[in-house]
LOROFI-913977 format. One record per residue (C-alpha): residue number from 0; x, y, z. Coordinates in steps of 0.001 Angstrom, whole numbers, always signed. Each point is the difference from the previous one (the first is absolute). Layout:
N
<lose num="NUM" c1="X" c2="Y" c3="Z"/>
...
This chain:
424
<lose num="0" c1="+32125" c2="+36666" c3="+9321"/>
<lose num="1" c1="-3074" c2="-1451" c3="-1646"/>
<lose num="2" c1="-210" c2="-3492" c3="-1371"/>
<lose num="3" c1="-1785" c2="-581" c3="-3261"/>
<lose num="4" c1="-2325" c2="-2951" c3="-198"/>
<lose num="5" c1="-227" c2="-1897" c3="-3243"/>
<lose num="6" c1="-2943" c2="-2208" c3="-915"/>
<lose num="7" c1="+1239" c2="-3247" c3="-1468"/>
<lose num="8" c1="-2376" c2="-1433" c3="-2551"/>
<lose num="9" c1="+156" c2="-3507" c3="-1347"/>
<lose num="10" c1="+1067" c2="+7" c3="-3626"/>
<lose num="11" c1="-2933" c2="-521" c3="-2343"/>
<lose num="12" c1="-37" c2="-3317" c3="-1800"/>
<lose num="13" c1="-634" c2="+684" c3="-3707"/>
<lose num="14" c1="-836" c2="-3291" c3="-1663"/>
<lose num="15" c1="-712" c2="-1388" c3="-3457"/>
<lose num="16" c1="-2598" c2="-2786" c3="-222"/>
<lose num="17" c1="+845" c2="-2937" c3="-2247"/>
<lose num="18" c1="-2171" c2="-2866" c3="-1242"/>
<lose num="19" c1="+73" c2="-2781" c3="-2591"/>
<lose num="20" c1="-3044" c2="-714" c3="-2178"/>
<lose num="21" c1="+340" c2="-3683" c3="-872"/>
<lose num="22" c1="-1636" c2="-1608" c3="-3019"/>
<lose num="23" c1="-3201" c2="-1756" c3="+1014"/>
<lose num="24" c1="+19" c2="+1857" c3="+3328"/>
<lose num="25" c1="-1514" c2="+3325" c3="+1014"/>
<lose num="26" c1="-1066" c2="+2453" c3="-2673"/>
<lose num="27" c1="+1590" c2="+3448" c3="-379"/>
<lose num="28" c1="-2949" c2="+1565" c3="+1858"/>
<lose num="29" c1="+321" c2="-2527" c3="+2848"/>
<lose num="30" c1="+3748" c2="+656" c3="+210"/>
<lose num="31" c1="-639" c2="+3721" c3="+334"/>
<lose num="32" c1="-2472" c2="-757" c3="+2805"/>
<lose num="33" c1="+2654" c2="-2127" c3="+1733"/>
<lose num="34" c1="+2494" c2="+2863" c3="-176"/>
<lose num="35" c1="-2678" c2="+2411" c3="+1259"/>
<lose num="36" c1="-349" c2="-2209" c3="+3067"/>
<lose num="37" c1="+3781" c2="-254" c3="+330"/>
<lose num="38" c1="+140" c2="+3809" c3="-87"/>
<lose num="39" c1="-2484" c2="+104" c3="+2886"/>
<lose num="40" c1="+2176" c2="-2467" c3="+1916"/>
<lose num="41" c1="+3075" c2="+2163" c3="-583"/>
<lose num="42" c1="-1915" c2="+3094" c3="+1119"/>
<lose num="43" c1="-1215" c2="-1783" c3="+3142"/>
<lose num="44" c1="+3591" c2="-1007" c3="+788"/>
<lose num="45" c1="+1114" c2="+3631" c3="-266"/>
<lose num="46" c1="+1520" c2="+44" c3="-3489"/>
<lose num="47" c1="-923" c2="+1784" c3="-3214"/>
<lose num="48" c1="-449" c2="-1666" c3="-3383"/>
<lose num="49" c1="+1562" c2="+2278" c3="-2628"/>
<lose num="50" c1="-264" c2="-2273" c3="-3044"/>
<lose num="51" c1="-929" c2="-3453" c3="-1232"/>
<lose num="52" c1="+1111" c2="-2529" c3="-2582"/>
<lose num="53" c1="-1773" c2="-3093" c3="-1362"/>
<lose num="54" c1="+1741" c2="-2496" c3="-2283"/>
<lose num="55" c1="-1866" c2="-2542" c3="-2104"/>
<lose num="56" c1="+1798" c2="-3334" c3="+51"/>
<lose num="57" c1="-761" c2="-3640" c3="-559"/>
<lose num="58" c1="+1059" c2="-531" c3="+3607"/>
<lose num="59" c1="+1934" c2="+1784" c3="+2756"/>
<lose num="60" c1="+3772" c2="-24" c3="-603"/>
<lose num="61" c1="+1373" c2="-2605" c3="+2458"/>
<lose num="62" c1="+3197" c2="+1942" c3="+677"/>
<lose num="63" c1="-901" c2="+3692" c3="-254"/>
<lose num="64" c1="-3844" c2="+112" c3="+112"/>
<lose num="65" c1="+142" c2="+2371" c3="-3021"/>
<lose num="66" c1="+1802" c2="-442" c3="-3299"/>
<lose num="67" c1="+3454" c2="+1577" c3="-450"/>
<lose num="68" c1="-1342" c2="+2774" c3="-2253"/>
<lose num="69" c1="-2685" c2="+997" c3="+2501"/>
<lose num="70" c1="+2592" c2="+32" c3="+2773"/>
<lose num="71" c1="+2006" c2="+2597" c3="-1953"/>
<lose num="72" c1="-3170" c2="+2020" c3="-576"/>
<lose num="73" c1="-818" c2="-227" c3="+3696"/>
<lose num="74" c1="+3458" c2="+1267" c3="+902"/>
<lose num="75" c1="-626" c2="+3099" c3="-2125"/>
<lose num="76" c1="-3398" c2="+482" c3="+1683"/>
<lose num="77" c1="+1601" c2="-150" c3="+3450"/>
<lose num="78" c1="+2290" c2="+2897" c3="-915"/>
<lose num="79" c1="-2733" c2="+1973" c3="-1757"/>
<lose num="80" c1="-2436" c2="-198" c3="+2929"/>
<lose num="81" c1="+2720" c2="+329" c3="+2650"/>
<lose num="82" c1="-1363" c2="-3254" c3="+1474"/>
<lose num="83" c1="+1529" c2="-1698" c3="+3039"/>
<lose num="84" c1="-1162" c2="-3512" c3="-855"/>
<lose num="85" c1="-2474" c2="-2268" c3="-1770"/>
<lose num="86" c1="-2845" c2="-2228" c3="+1169"/>
<lose num="87" c1="-954" c2="-3111" c3="-1996"/>
<lose num="88" c1="-3594" c2="-1199" c3="+36"/>
<lose num="89" c1="+1020" c2="-3651" c3="+391"/>
<lose num="90" c1="+2025" c2="-1705" c3="+2722"/>
<lose num="91" c1="+3608" c2="-180" c3="-1157"/>
<lose num="92" c1="+2297" c2="-2964" c3="+444"/>
<lose num="93" c1="+3329" c2="+577" c3="+1809"/>
<lose num="94" c1="+1826" c2="-177" c3="-3362"/>
<lose num="95" c1="-2342" c2="+2511" c3="-1657"/>
<lose num="96" c1="+341" c2="+2379" c3="+2933"/>
<lose num="97" c1="+3800" c2="-176" c3="-19"/>
<lose num="98" c1="+347" c2="+242" c3="-3792"/>
<lose num="99" c1="-2356" c2="+2967" c3="-294"/>
<lose num="100" c1="+1785" c2="+1918" c3="+2744"/>
<lose num="101" c1="+3351" c2="-592" c3="-1680"/>
<lose num="102" c1="-1307" c2="+999" c3="-3443"/>
<lose num="103" c1="-1909" c2="+3089" c3="+1166"/>
<lose num="104" c1="+2254" c2="+1046" c3="+2898"/>
<lose num="105" c1="-3019" c2="+953" c3="+2116"/>
<lose num="106" c1="-2296" c2="-1386" c3="+2658"/>
<lose num="107" c1="-2315" c2="-2736" c3="-1338"/>
<lose num="108" c1="-3132" c2="-1114" c3="+1838"/>
<lose num="109" c1="-2973" c2="-2169" c3="-810"/>
<lose num="110" c1="-3672" c2="+59" c3="+1019"/>
<lose num="111" c1="+681" c2="-2362" c3="+2920"/>
<lose num="112" c1="+2625" c2="+2291" c3="+1573"/>
<lose num="113" c1="-2370" c2="+2976" c3="-206"/>
<lose num="114" c1="-2897" c2="-1921" c3="+1583"/>
<lose num="115" c1="+2261" c2="-1269" c3="+2799"/>
<lose num="116" c1="+1214" c2="+3552" c3="+529"/>
<lose num="117" c1="-3591" c2="+1262" c3="+373"/>
<lose num="118" c1="-810" c2="-2780" c3="+2435"/>
<lose num="119" c1="+3098" c2="+868" c3="+2061"/>
<lose num="120" c1="-1152" c2="+3615" c3="+272"/>
<lose num="121" c1="-3642" c2="-849" c3="+783"/>
<lose num="122" c1="+464" c2="-2834" c3="+2541"/>
<lose num="123" c1="-841" c2="+1443" c3="+3423"/>
<lose num="124" c1="-666" c2="-2974" c3="+2267"/>
<lose num="125" c1="+2662" c2="-2374" c3="+1258"/>
<lose num="126" c1="-1697" c2="-2788" c3="-1931"/>
<lose num="127" c1="+55" c2="+1970" c3="-3240"/>
<lose num="128" c1="+3662" c2="+915" c3="+387"/>
<lose num="129" c1="+972" c2="-3636" c3="+582"/>
<lose num="130" c1="-1883" c2="-1108" c3="-3105"/>
<lose num="131" c1="+1484" c2="+2732" c3="-2208"/>
<lose num="132" c1="+3572" c2="-583" c3="+1149"/>
<lose num="133" c1="-414" c2="-3730" c3="-581"/>
<lose num="134" c1="-1197" c2="+620" c3="-3565"/>
<lose num="135" c1="+2839" c2="+2427" c3="-709"/>
<lose num="136" c1="+2718" c2="-2298" c3="+1300"/>
<lose num="137" c1="-1327" c2="-3006" c3="-1932"/>
<lose num="138" c1="-79" c2="+2105" c3="-3159"/>
<lose num="139" c1="+3565" c2="+1189" c3="+487"/>
<lose num="140" c1="+1292" c2="-3425" c3="+1008"/>
<lose num="141" c1="-988" c2="-1322" c3="-3423"/>
<lose num="142" c1="+2045" c2="+2806" c3="-1600"/>
<lose num="143" c1="+3276" c2="-374" c3="+1876"/>
<lose num="144" c1="+1749" c2="-2043" c3="-2685"/>
<lose num="145" c1="+3205" c2="+1659" c3="-1074"/>
<lose num="146" c1="-247" c2="+2884" c3="+2446"/>
<lose num="147" c1="+2546" c2="-1268" c3="+2493"/>
<lose num="148" c1="-690" c2="+888" c3="+3616"/>
<lose num="149" c1="-1319" c2="+3508" c3="-567"/>
<lose num="150" c1="-3585" c2="+955" c3="-558"/>
<lose num="151" c1="+710" c2="+3687" c3="-445"/>
<lose num="152" c1="-1076" c2="-115" c3="-3663"/>
<lose num="153" c1="-3383" c2="-1219" c3="+1155"/>
<lose num="154" c1="-102" c2="+2645" c3="+2686"/>
<lose num="155" c1="-3316" c2="+1461" c3="-1034"/>
<lose num="156" c1="-2988" c2="+503" c3="-2150"/>
<lose num="157" c1="-1573" c2="+3448" c3="-205"/>
<lose num="158" c1="+1079" c2="+1961" c3="+3062"/>
<lose num="159" c1="+1926" c2="-2948" c3="+1501"/>
<lose num="160" c1="-2275" c2="-432" c3="+2968"/>
<lose num="161" c1="-1333" c2="-2912" c3="+1990"/>
<lose num="162" c1="+1546" c2="-2770" c3="+2099"/>
<lose num="163" c1="+1118" c2="-2097" c3="-2959"/>
<lose num="164" c1="+1496" c2="+2993" c3="-1806"/>
<lose num="165" c1="+2965" c2="+253" c3="+2380"/>
<lose num="166" c1="+3618" c2="-252" c3="-1215"/>
<lose num="167" c1="+375" c2="-3423" c3="+1483"/>
<lose num="168" c1="+3674" c2="-509" c3="-953"/>
<lose num="169" c1="-450" c2="-3629" c3="+850"/>
<lose num="170" c1="+10" c2="-3350" c3="-1746"/>
<lose num="171" c1="-2512" c2="-2670" c3="-847"/>
<lose num="172" c1="+401" c2="-1745" c3="+3371"/>
<lose num="173" c1="-910" c2="+3115" c3="+1984"/>
<lose num="174" c1="-3058" c2="+656" c3="-2159"/>
<lose num="175" c1="-1147" c2="-3609" c3="+410"/>
<lose num="176" c1="+370" c2="+324" c3="+3767"/>
<lose num="177" c1="-2139" c2="+3145" c3="-31"/>
<lose num="178" c1="-2597" c2="-1689" c3="-2231"/>
<lose num="179" c1="-135" c2="-2956" c3="+2412"/>
<lose num="180" c1="-538" c2="+2405" c3="+2908"/>
<lose num="181" c1="-2780" c2="+1831" c3="-1869"/>
<lose num="182" c1="-1608" c2="-3301" c3="-976"/>
<lose num="183" c1="-194" c2="-924" c3="+3683"/>
<lose num="184" c1="-1667" c2="+3333" c3="+776"/>
<lose num="185" c1="-2372" c2="-457" c3="-2953"/>
<lose num="186" c1="-851" c2="-3449" c3="+1381"/>
<lose num="187" c1="-968" c2="+1609" c3="+3310"/>
<lose num="188" c1="-2237" c2="+2413" c3="-1908"/>
<lose num="189" c1="-1664" c2="-2917" c3="-1766"/>
<lose num="190" c1="-576" c2="-1795" c3="+3327"/>
<lose num="191" c1="-1480" c2="+3168" c3="+1516"/>
<lose num="192" c1="-2367" c2="+426" c3="-2942"/>
<lose num="193" c1="-1098" c2="-3628" c3="+266"/>
<lose num="194" c1="-891" c2="+553" c3="+3666"/>
<lose num="195" c1="-2009" c2="+3109" c3="-903"/>
<lose num="196" c1="-1836" c2="-1928" c3="-2718"/>
<lose num="197" c1="-791" c2="-2809" c3="+2448"/>
<lose num="198" c1="-1460" c2="+2523" c3="+2463"/>
<lose num="199" c1="-2110" c2="+1616" c3="-2722"/>
<lose num="200" c1="-1257" c2="-3392" c3="-1138"/>
<lose num="201" c1="-934" c2="-868" c3="+3579"/>
<lose num="202" c1="-2038" c2="+3197" c3="+290"/>
<lose num="203" c1="-1603" c2="-718" c3="-3379"/>
<lose num="204" c1="+413" c2="+3555" c3="-1325"/>
<lose num="205" c1="+109" c2="-35" c3="-3835"/>
<lose num="206" c1="+3192" c2="+1405" c3="-1532"/>
<lose num="207" c1="-206" c2="+2081" c3="-3185"/>
<lose num="208" c1="+3253" c2="+921" c3="-1788"/>
<lose num="209" c1="+472" c2="+2939" c3="-2332"/>
<lose num="210" c1="+2073" c2="-889" c3="-3047"/>
<lose num="211" c1="+781" c2="+1896" c3="-3162"/>
<lose num="212" c1="+2528" c2="+1756" c3="-2151"/>
<lose num="213" c1="+2102" c2="+2619" c3="+1740"/>
<lose num="214" c1="-1669" c2="+3432" c3="+181"/>
<lose num="215" c1="-3469" c2="-1453" c3="-644"/>
<lose num="216" c1="-1335" c2="+1622" c3="+3184"/>
<lose num="217" c1="+81" c2="-2796" c3="+2596"/>
<lose num="218" c1="+1377" c2="+2205" c3="+2798"/>
<lose num="219" c1="-2540" c2="+2711" c3="-752"/>
<lose num="220" c1="-2777" c2="-2594" c3="+185"/>
<lose num="221" c1="+1053" c2="-1390" c3="+3396"/>
<lose num="222" c1="+420" c2="+3564" c3="+1308"/>
<lose num="223" c1="-3497" c2="+983" c3="-1155"/>
<lose num="224" c1="-1592" c2="-3118" c3="+1514"/>
<lose num="225" c1="+1917" c2="-74" c3="+3296"/>
<lose num="226" c1="+1909" c2="+3271" c3="+604"/>
<lose num="227" c1="+3133" c2="-2176" c3="+48"/>
<lose num="228" c1="+2345" c2="+2911" c3="-711"/>
<lose num="229" c1="+2010" c2="-1967" c3="-2583"/>
<lose num="230" c1="+2246" c2="+2141" c3="-2212"/>
<lose num="231" c1="-1824" c2="+508" c3="-3306"/>
<lose num="232" c1="+1841" c2="+1840" c3="-2789"/>
<lose num="233" c1="-257" c2="+112" c3="-3768"/>
<lose num="234" c1="+3247" c2="-1951" c3="-243"/>
<lose num="235" c1="+1033" c2="-3576" c3="-666"/>
<lose num="236" c1="+477" c2="-2077" c3="+3169"/>
<lose num="237" c1="-1083" c2="+2777" c3="+2378"/>
<lose num="238" c1="-481" c2="-2640" c3="+2725"/>
<lose num="239" c1="+1716" c2="-3332" c3="+628"/>
<lose num="240" c1="-940" c2="-968" c3="+3530"/>
<lose num="241" c1="-3092" c2="-2111" c3="+626"/>
<lose num="242" c1="-2925" c2="+1743" c3="+1708"/>
<lose num="243" c1="-3029" c2="-1813" c3="+1466"/>
<lose num="244" c1="-3133" c2="+1761" c3="+1260"/>
<lose num="245" c1="-3526" c2="-963" c3="+1058"/>
<lose num="246" c1="-2930" c2="+948" c3="-2239"/>
<lose num="247" c1="-3691" c2="-365" c3="+837"/>
<lose num="248" c1="-2288" c2="-1369" c3="-2730"/>
<lose num="249" c1="-3592" c2="+1223" c3="-540"/>
<lose num="250" c1="-1414" c2="-3010" c3="+1935"/>
<lose num="251" c1="+2081" c2="+926" c3="+3065"/>
<lose num="252" c1="+2593" c2="-2759" c3="-309"/>
<lose num="253" c1="+3694" c2="+868" c3="-80"/>
<lose num="254" c1="+2812" c2="-889" c3="-2376"/>
<lose num="255" c1="+3743" c2="+577" c3="+33"/>
<lose num="256" c1="+1213" c2="+2005" c3="-2996"/>
<lose num="257" c1="+3684" c2="-430" c3="-888"/>
<lose num="258" c1="+2079" c2="+2201" c3="-2312"/>
<lose num="259" c1="+3429" c2="-1047" c3="-1252"/>
<lose num="260" c1="+2571" c2="+792" c3="-2694"/>
<lose num="261" c1="-1225" c2="+622" c3="-3545"/>
<lose num="262" c1="+1075" c2="-1993" c3="-3055"/>
<lose num="263" c1="+1816" c2="+1146" c3="-3114"/>
<lose num="264" c1="+1272" c2="-1426" c3="-3279"/>
<lose num="265" c1="+3199" c2="-2023" c3="+424"/>
<lose num="266" c1="-215" c2="+101" c3="+3804"/>
<lose num="267" c1="+3474" c2="-1270" c3="+997"/>
<lose num="268" c1="+51" c2="-3688" c3="+916"/>
<lose num="269" c1="+2207" c2="+645" c3="+3048"/>
<lose num="270" c1="-2491" c2="+2585" c3="+1219"/>
<lose num="271" c1="-2931" c2="-2413" c3="-284"/>
<lose num="272" c1="+1988" c2="-2624" c3="+1918"/>
<lose num="273" c1="+1041" c2="+2456" c3="+2724"/>
<lose num="274" c1="-3547" c2="+1336" c3="+431"/>
<lose num="275" c1="-1583" c2="-3465" c3="-150"/>
<lose num="276" c1="-860" c2="+41" c3="+3728"/>
<lose num="277" c1="-1893" c2="+3264" c3="-541"/>
<lose num="278" c1="-1535" c2="-912" c3="-3350"/>
<lose num="279" c1="-1250" c2="-3327" c3="+1370"/>
<lose num="280" c1="-2624" c2="+2005" c3="+1894"/>
<lose num="281" c1="-1856" c2="-7" c3="-3332"/>
<lose num="282" c1="+156" c2="-3792" c3="-178"/>
<lose num="283" c1="-1925" c2="-355" c3="+3262"/>
<lose num="284" c1="-2549" c2="+2724" c3="-734"/>
<lose num="285" c1="-3672" c2="-886" c3="-404"/>
<lose num="286" c1="-440" c2="+2550" c3="-2819"/>
<lose num="287" c1="+2380" c2="+2064" c3="-2118"/>
<lose num="288" c1="-1049" c2="+3527" c3="-975"/>
<lose num="289" c1="+1796" c2="+599" c3="-3296"/>
<lose num="290" c1="+313" c2="+3795" c3="-202"/>
<lose num="291" c1="+410" c2="+1225" c3="-3592"/>
<lose num="292" c1="+881" c2="+3531" c3="-1104"/>
<lose num="293" c1="-2849" c2="+336" c3="-2494"/>
<lose num="294" c1="+1456" c2="+3266" c3="-1348"/>
<lose num="295" c1="+3295" c2="-1606" c3="-1066"/>
<lose num="296" c1="+217" c2="-738" c3="-3761"/>
<lose num="297" c1="+2009" c2="-3142" c3="+858"/>
<lose num="298" c1="-2635" c2="-1311" c3="+2427"/>
<lose num="299" c1="-540" c2="-3328" c3="-1806"/>
<lose num="300" c1="+3737" c2="-760" c3="-46"/>
<lose num="301" c1="+248" c2="+960" c3="+3659"/>
<lose num="302" c1="-2864" c2="-2374" c3="+835"/>
<lose num="303" c1="+1837" c2="-2788" c3="-1843"/>
<lose num="304" c1="+3189" c2="+680" c3="+2000"/>
<lose num="305" c1="-1938" c2="-141" c3="+3288"/>
<lose num="306" c1="-1628" c2="-3333" c3="-838"/>
<lose num="307" c1="+3349" c2="-1431" c3="-1140"/>
<lose num="308" c1="+1636" c2="+1039" c3="+3293"/>
<lose num="309" c1="-2899" c2="-1450" c3="+2008"/>
<lose num="310" c1="+460" c2="-3281" c3="-1854"/>
<lose num="311" c1="+3712" c2="-33" c3="+894"/>
<lose num="312" c1="-963" c2="+511" c3="+3661"/>
<lose num="313" c1="-2516" c2="-2854" c3="-78"/>
<lose num="314" c1="-3056" c2="+2270" c3="+374"/>
<lose num="315" c1="-1730" c2="-751" c3="-3300"/>
<lose num="316" c1="-2900" c2="-1843" c3="+1703"/>
<lose num="317" c1="-855" c2="+2757" c3="+2494"/>
<lose num="318" c1="-3295" c2="+1750" c3="-882"/>
<lose num="319" c1="+517" c2="+3445" c3="-1552"/>
<lose num="320" c1="-2117" c2="+3152" c3="-131"/>
<lose num="321" c1="+1331" c2="+2441" c3="-2610"/>
<lose num="322" c1="-163" c2="+3609" c3="+1199"/>
<lose num="323" c1="+247" c2="+2564" c3="-2804"/>
<lose num="324" c1="+1386" c2="+3046" c3="+1801"/>
<lose num="325" c1="+465" c2="+3668" c3="-1015"/>
<lose num="326" c1="-3350" c2="+129" c3="-1791"/>
<lose num="327" c1="-92" c2="+3735" c3="+811"/>
<lose num="328" c1="+2731" c2="+446" c3="-2644"/>
<lose num="329" c1="-2546" c2="-1059" c3="-2654"/>
<lose num="330" c1="+1899" c2="-2980" c3="-1455"/>
<lose num="331" c1="-558" c2="-1219" c3="-3502"/>
<lose num="332" c1="-3002" c2="-2320" c3="-200"/>
<lose num="333" c1="-834" c2="-2834" c3="-219"/>
<lose num="334" c1="+2093" c2="-1386" c3="+2828"/>
<lose num="335" c1="+1733" c2="-3384" c3="-510"/>
<lose num="336" c1="-2104" c2="-3024" c3="+874"/>
<lose num="337" c1="+1704" c2="-2164" c3="+2636"/>
<lose num="338" c1="-1018" c2="-3622" c3="-520"/>
<lose num="339" c1="+1966" c2="-1114" c3="+3067"/>
<lose num="340" c1="-1858" c2="+2269" c3="+2447"/>
<lose num="341" c1="-3107" c2="-934" c3="+1999"/>
<lose num="342" c1="-1215" c2="+3601" c3="-215"/>
<lose num="343" c1="+1073" c2="+3385" c3="-1393"/>
<lose num="344" c1="-663" c2="+3364" c3="+1639"/>
<lose num="345" c1="+826" c2="+3592" c3="-876"/>
<lose num="346" c1="+1266" c2="+2462" c3="+2608"/>
<lose num="347" c1="+1960" c2="+3167" c3="+625"/>
<lose num="348" c1="+2027" c2="-623" c3="+3162"/>
<lose num="349" c1="+1197" c2="+3614" c3="+90"/>
<lose num="350" c1="-3592" c2="+1341" c3="+2"/>
<lose num="351" c1="-1538" c2="-2848" c3="+1976"/>
<lose num="352" c1="-2413" c2="-852" c3="-2824"/>
<lose num="353" c1="-1309" c2="-3534" c3="-516"/>
<lose num="354" c1="+1389" c2="-1362" c3="+3280"/>
<lose num="355" c1="-3412" c2="-1134" c3="+1311"/>
<lose num="356" c1="-419" c2="-2141" c3="-3106"/>
<lose num="357" c1="+3486" c2="-1430" c3="+484"/>
<lose num="358" c1="-718" c2="-1019" c3="+3609"/>
<lose num="359" c1="-3349" c2="-1515" c3="-1030"/>
<lose num="360" c1="+1796" c2="-2058" c3="-2663"/>
<lose num="361" c1="+2477" c2="-1273" c3="+2634"/>
<lose num="362" c1="-2865" c2="-806" c3="+2359"/>
<lose num="363" c1="-1919" c2="-1964" c3="-2631"/>
<lose num="364" c1="+3058" c2="-1989" c3="-1040"/>
<lose num="365" c1="+819" c2="-877" c3="+3615"/>
<lose num="366" c1="-3590" c2="-1136" c3="+534"/>
<lose num="367" c1="+258" c2="-2294" c3="-3014"/>
<lose num="368" c1="+2855" c2="-1853" c3="+1751"/>
<lose num="369" c1="-2236" c2="-815" c3="+2948"/>
<lose num="370" c1="-2981" c2="-2257" c3="+391"/>
<lose num="371" c1="-3207" c2="+784" c3="+1865"/>
<lose num="372" c1="-671" c2="-2118" c3="+3069"/>
<lose num="373" c1="-2877" c2="-148" c3="+2528"/>
<lose num="374" c1="+593" c2="-1080" c3="+3580"/>
<lose num="375" c1="-1627" c2="-68" c3="+3441"/>
<lose num="376" c1="+2725" c2="+801" c3="+2530"/>
<lose num="377" c1="-854" c2="-568" c3="+3697"/>
<lose num="378" c1="+448" c2="+2898" c3="+2425"/>
<lose num="379" c1="+2707" c2="-1994" c3="+1788"/>
<lose num="380" c1="+2198" c2="+565" c3="-3079"/>
<lose num="381" c1="+219" c2="+3763" c3="+502"/>
<lose num="382" c1="+3701" c2="+40" c3="-955"/>
<lose num="383" c1="-780" c2="-1636" c3="-3350"/>
<lose num="384" c1="-2784" c2="+2503" c3="-708"/>
<lose num="385" c1="+2334" c2="+2895" c3="+748"/>
<lose num="386" c1="+2707" c2="-1558" c3="-2195"/>
<lose num="387" c1="-2461" c2="-385" c3="-2898"/>
<lose num="388" c1="-968" c2="+3675" c3="+244"/>
<lose num="389" c1="+3635" c2="+998" c3="-321"/>
<lose num="390" c1="+787" c2="-2508" c3="-2728"/>
<lose num="391" c1="-3056" c2="-321" c3="-2263"/>
<lose num="392" c1="-2710" c2="+2065" c3="-1570"/>
<lose num="393" c1="-3201" c2="-684" c3="+1949"/>
<lose num="394" c1="-2903" c2="+94" c3="-2457"/>
<lose num="395" c1="-2833" c2="-768" c3="+2479"/>
<lose num="396" c1="-95" c2="-474" c3="+3756"/>
<lose num="397" c1="-2852" c2="-954" c3="+2332"/>
<lose num="398" c1="+70" c2="-701" c3="+3738"/>
<lose num="399" c1="-2238" c2="-2996" c3="+782"/>
<lose num="400" c1="-713" c2="-2096" c3="+3083"/>
<lose num="401" c1="+2555" c2="-2629" c3="-1077"/>
<lose num="402" c1="+2777" c2="+2378" c3="-1019"/>
<lose num="403" c1="+1081" c2="+2425" c3="-2705"/>
<lose num="404" c1="-1329" c2="-912" c3="-3433"/>
<lose num="405" c1="+2177" c2="+1615" c3="-2661"/>
<lose num="406" c1="+830" c2="-17" c3="-3672"/>
<lose num="407" c1="+3559" c2="+992" c3="-901"/>
<lose num="408" c1="+2416" c2="+168" c3="-2940"/>
<lose num="409" c1="+2814" c2="-2223" c3="+1269"/>
<lose num="410" c1="+3456" c2="-1070" c3="-1082"/>
<lose num="411" c1="+1373" c2="-3521" c3="+424"/>
<lose num="412" c1="+1111" c2="+381" c3="+3638"/>
<lose num="413" c1="-3294" c2="+1571" c3="+1107"/>
<lose num="414" c1="-1937" c2="-2712" c3="-1836"/>
<lose num="415" c1="+1933" c2="-2713" c3="+1868"/>
<lose num="416" c1="-683" c2="+1600" c3="+3392"/>
<lose num="417" c1="-3721" c2="+448" c3="-787"/>
<lose num="418" c1="-532" c2="-3455" c3="-1492"/>
<lose num="419" c1="-1243" c2="-1603" c3="+3246"/>
<lose num="420" c1="-2697" c2="+2707" c3="+351"/>
<lose num="421" c1="-1002" c2="+82" c3="-3643"/>
<lose num="422" c1="-3672" c2="-18" c3="-923"/>
<lose num="423" c1="-1672" c2="-282" c3="-3382"/>
């Protein structure tokens, strides 16, 4: 007797995208661009966008997001497209979510749920999983009103995956206990990162952080420069976990290059809070490399979103080099002028073009932070001489009868240690 094997496939999520064009807000063209990005998010999460609807209103309906007439029209669309749910471009309040589900009798999601769902699927490290689950639980805790003790209605986004997408069947107290536990673990992560930063500062190795809109090419850039092996795909949020690698500059000195999660419009507040320990790496960086997808028609808006997010993280004073990537795709010229950047360079990370110029720009900016100092260090201070070679850029060196006469580009700590041997 033979047994037949059946392949069980997950049911395809067929979704309609919904947005509200408010008076004095985004234009019709900008709204279409927002829904294009939402469609990419849905695709990344494993769903398929089968239709879209935009309503022009003075403001979003406080109870139903859309007006009553549009809700009826949307109900007809759901049947016509055989859709399994809708995704709204804005974050919905608990009342809007509940009212829309009752009126449409279908699954209702918002942009935040989809982004959290993607993060749940992409988090690979223990640290990433903790941060994602924390964000998901905080989001759902704020939407428990009127749901009793069951969270089964909130049992999933697209594909219902990830630690926070479980059928918790629990109450507010249990969720708060889990959040408290995750907060303790996140605190340990923060402490660990602070220790790593202290060690890096002690060694004096400059830290350069890659920042940018999601899918701008940051992972491809760090892979090309360092053979880091970071996952690089033409998808939103291909990588979440922080990667740090050493890179040698043209003058022989070394830097630490750090890649982290990309930004996006309306990045969920809970997600920013949960990933704060990771994102704070940017705050302590010496330079930020702002990677821009030069081929994207929305590149200027994406640059604005990145700078706004950096401001929220307290990184607005960190020096920036703007890196226009994907120049091999022949983007529309001229490129946007970035008044906030110290320098602008053009590269193709995928082809390895323009990377020498990028590293030279980093080198020159780092040198501008340092001052030149001349000193005569006696031979008895061999440990100090060795330390200077590992810490500073030695511009000139001469061995004399009295000791080593050198000229070096020094930071504050090196200047303090050399002060007693300083010569004019």
